[in-house]
N, C-alpha and C positions, 0 to 999 in steps of 0.2 A: 803709510802707503807709498809705494814707488810709482811715479808717473811714467807711463810708457814713453820711450825714446827710441832713436834709431838703433841703439845697442841692446834694446830689450828683446827678450825671447818669451813672448806671451805663450801661455799654456793653451794649445789648440788641439792637442792629441785626441781630446774627447769629442771633437766636432764631427758631425756627419756631413759628407760631401757627396752629392748625387747629381749626375747629369740630367737635366730636365729637357733641354733641347740641344741642337748642335752647338750653339754658342752660349748656353746658359746653364748654370749650376745652382742647386739649392745647397746652402751652407747653414747649419744650425746646430743647436744643442738639444738633444732629446730630453735631458733632465729639466731644462727650463721651458722647453716648447717654443723657443724663439728661433726664427729662420729668416733668411734673406736670400734673394736671387742675385747672383753675381756673374760676371762674365768669366770666360775661361781663364783669363789672367788671374782673377781673384781666387779661383780654385787652385791654380798653380801656386800662388802665394801661400795659401793655407797648407798645401802639401809640404812646401819648403820649411815653413815655420814648424810644422809637426815633426820634421826631420831634425829639428834643433838649430836651424839657422836663426840669426838675429834678423830684425826687420830690415836693417841696411843690407845684410848679406842676401836676404831673399830678394830684395829689390834689384841688387846688382845681377843676381843670377837670371831673373826674369828679363832684365834689359839685355843680357848677353844672348838669351834664347830668342827674343823677339826683335831685337834691334831698336826698341822703343823704350824711353824712360817711363817708369811707373812710380807713383807716389804711394809706396807701401805703407807708410805711417798713416796717411789719410785713410787708407783702406782698413787698417787695423782699428782706427778710431771709429769708423762706421760700425764695425763689429761690436765694439765696446758700447756705443750708443744704443745698438739694437739689443743689448743684454746677452749677447752670444758669448763673449769672453769678458773677463774682468780686467779692470784697468791697473791691476797690480802686476809686479813681476812674479816669477815662478815661486819665490819663497814666501809670498804673502798668503794669508788665509783666504780660502774661497768665500765669496759672498753668500749671504743667506738666501736660500731659494724656497719658494713655496713648496710645501710638502705635498707629494702626490696623494690622491685619494686612496685610502687603504684597500678598497676593493680592486683597484687597478694593479696591485702588487701580487695578485694571485698568480701562481705559476702557469705559464702558457699551456702546458700539457693538460691541466685540469679543466680549462675552459675551451680549448680548441674544439672538442666534440660538439659544443653548442653552436658552432658556426661552420660545420662541415656540410657536405652535400645533402645528407639525410636531414639534418636540422633545417636547412633552408627549404627543403621540400615540404617539411611539416609546416613551417611558417607560411609559405605560399598557399598550401592546401587549406590551412585554417582560415585565411582571409577569403579565399574563394568560397568555402563552405558558408562563411558568415554572410557574404553577399547573396548567396543563393537563398538563405533563410530569410533575409530581408525582402527579397523578391517574392518568395512564397507567402510571407506573412508581413505585409507592410505595417501592420499595427505595432510591430516591434521596433520600428524606426524611432529614434529618440526625439523628445521635445523638452523644452525648458522646464515643464512641470515635473519631469522626472527627478529633478534635484530636490524636490520637496517630498521626502519619503514619508514623513509623519505630519499630522495636523499641527504639532508643535514645531514652529518654524525654526526656533533656536536649535532644537535637537536635530532637525533635518540638516541645517547648515553645518553644525558641528560634525556630524557623521560624514556628510558629503565632503567637507574640506579636509578632514583627516584621511578619508579614503583616497581622494584625489592626490593628496600629498604623498601618500604611501605608493600609489601607482606611478607617480612621477619619479620617485626615487628608483623604483624598479626599472623604469624606462632608461634613466641615466646610468644605472648600474650595468644594464645590458650593453650600453655604449662602452663603459669602462672594461667589462669583461671581454668584449670584442677587441678593444685596443690591447688588452693584456695578451690576448691570443696571438697577436702579431708583434709582441714585444714593446708595446707603447704604454707608458704610464700616463695618467690623466689627472686632472683636478676638477673638483665640483665647485661651481660658483653661481651666484644669483645674477641674472641679467634681465634685459627687457627686449621684447620683440613687438614693435608697434605699441598697442595698448595692453599687451599681456606681459605680466611678470613671469619669468621662466627660470627653472634650474637648467644649468648648461654644463655638460661634461666637456672640458677643454682637451681636445685631441689634436692639438697643433702638431705634435710629433709625427702624425700620419703623413705630413707633407714631405717627410724625409724618405718615405717609401714609394715604390712605383705606383702609378695610378690604380692598377688592377687590384692592389692590396688594400686600398682605402675604402672600397665600396662596402665591404662587410661591416666594418665599424660604424660607418656613416648610417647604414640602414638597420643596424642592430636594434635601436630603440623602437622603430616602427615594427620590426619583426615581433618583439615581445608584446607590443601593444595589440597586434593582430591576434596573438594567442589569448591574451586576456579578454579581448573583445569576444572571441569565439566562446571562451569559457563562460561568459555572461549571457550571450545570446542563446546558446544551445539549450540550457535548461528552460529558459522562457519559451523557446520554440516548442520544446517537448510539452511544456505545461499548456501552451495555447492549443495544442492538438489533442490534449487529454491523455497523453502518454505518461505524464508525471504529475504527482501531487506536490505542490509547494505552498508553504504558508504565505499569506498575503504580504507580510512584511518582507519576506525573502524576494518575492516577485518585484516589489517596489525597489528594494536595494539593488537587485540585478539590473533593473531599468536605469538606475542612477549610474551604475558602472558602465553600462552600454553607452549612455550619454557621454560620460567622461572620456571613454576610449575612442568613440567615434569622433568627438570634437578634437581629440589629441591627434588622431591620424589625419583628419582634414587639415588641421593646423600645420602639420609637417609638410604638406604639399604646397604651402604658401612660400614658394621659393623667394619671393621678394623680401620676406622677413629673415632671410639667411638661416632658414631651418635646415633640417637634415637633407631634404631634397635639393636645396640650393647647393649644398656641398657636393652632392652627387652630380648635379648639373655642371658645376664649376670644374669638377674633376674630368667629367666626360668631354667637355668642350676645351679643356686646357686653358681656361681663362685665369687671370691673376687677380683682377679687381673688378669683376663684372658688376657687383652690386653698386659700388660707388659710381662707376662709369654710367650705368643705366640711370641711377637716381639723378645725376647731374645733367644727363642728356634730356631728361624730362623736365627738370627744374628750369632749364634755360628757356623753355617755351613760355613759362608763366612768371618768371622772376629773374632779375639780373644776377649773374654769378659773380662771386668775389674773385679777385685776382688769383687766389690760391686754387679755387675751384676750376677756373679756366685753365690753369696750369695742369691740373689733373687730367682734364679732357685732352689738352694739347699733347701731353706726354703718354697718353694711354696706349697700350699695346693694340696693334691692328686687330688681333683676334677678339679682344674685349669690345672694341667698337663694332665689329661685324656681328658678333653674337647679340649685342645689346639691341640691335635693330628689331629682332623678333622677341627678345626677352622682355622688352618694354610692354608687350601685350600681356605677358604673365604678371608683370609688376602691377600694371593698372588693374587687371582682373583680381589680383590679390587684395588690392586696396578696396575694391568694390565689395569683395567677399567679407572683408573685415568690417566694413560699414554695415553690410546686411546682417552679419552675425550679431553686431552690437544692437541693432534695431530689433531683431527677432528673438534674441536670447538674453543678452546682458541687460538691456534696458527693462524688458518685462520682469526678469528676475529681480533686478534692483528695485523696480516699482513695487512689487509685492513685498519685498523685504522692508524697504523704507516705510511703506504704508502701514505695515504691521507694527513696525517700531514706533511710528508716530502715534498710532492708536493706543499702544501700550503706555507710552510716556504721558500722554494726555489723560488717559482714563484710570491711571493707578496712582496711589499715593507716592510722593517723593521718597526715594530711598527704600521702597519695598522690594521684595524679591522680583515681582513682575516688572517693576521700574528698571531694575538692573538688567532684566532680560531684554527690555527695549534698548538699553544702552549697548548690550552685546550685539543685537541685531544691526543697529546703526554702525557699529564698528566693523562687522562683517561686510556690510555693503560698501563701506568707505575703503576697505583694504585694497580692492581691485583698482582704485584710482590712486591712492596714496603710495602703494608699493612701486608701481612703475615710475612715478615721479621721483620717489626716493632713489631709485636706481639711476635715473638721469642725473640727479644732483651729485650722487656719489661718483659717477663716471666723469662728469665734468670737473669735479674737484681733483680726481686723480690725474686727469689730463693736464690741469693747470699746474699741478705739482711737478709732473714730468717736464712740462715746458720751461719751468724755472730751474 
């Protein structure tokens, strides 16, 4: 591997450079999804390097144009550290990159109709119709008991978890489809939001596009959730009015789907968890680091900040500081909602599951089929706690490796 020096000509022709504000530009690699914000001088350096100039030649050219010296080598090293360019010379092999999710490779012409004006009219109409059915028939509103479809708790949890997982994949796939519609590839990964383990479609490449082109991909998951929610509520509404005959098992299954989709849509409104609506809000307000600035501005009221955290607030953009003054209310409201949800949904469900498991383990012979059923129940109940903790450990391990 050749280390970059002043005579090096790093490969930057693949980079995307887009003006964000009068004196700021976004520079990044769509393939890796890594982007940084640079001043106008940085964008000019990238243009010169892309034209074949060496680092030293690009620095000299910018100095002639601006009358000020510039450390071009340090700038290039910043791009290397951000994973935007590789530290080899042009003749070195490119570094291995995470492969994009296969569904994001679909041609744009095939998925673009899913996110046109007609499609968005259908998405909004389905959500409005669902809300109208809830108002007309409040008994259709979800409760935690809806997750227990059958008297057999293990079978209920199995069907519920498999169904929720499949619906979650559909939600994320719709993000990927919307990204593909605007030419952005994405990756699927497991992350954590508060106390919830989540699948996440990484659409970092959207930040290379103008703000108005980001909203569709950010909202795509909620759009398909609204369609699926409507598809589950409408038959139950017709059944409740006597317009349609449904088997009892189907009625209970649809109720579970309603619960899943309603919770998912409510979850996406929790902007403080950096959900889909947070990305929409950050785009609309033009903020750069709103979540972290808000979190630290609240933390300093109850706990002393570290030097690094104080530096984040000190160097925060004025827009982030201004928006965080009212965004704090949403942040605190989100925390309160998550606690309420845990008390009224997660804890009752876990209590029923663990109570059933304890009764099975105590009242059945060791190693019997029912005993193993109790073990399965306990494992299901523990997964919601252990999986987020596992993601935390994994992320801290990765952060430690990057730091070294």
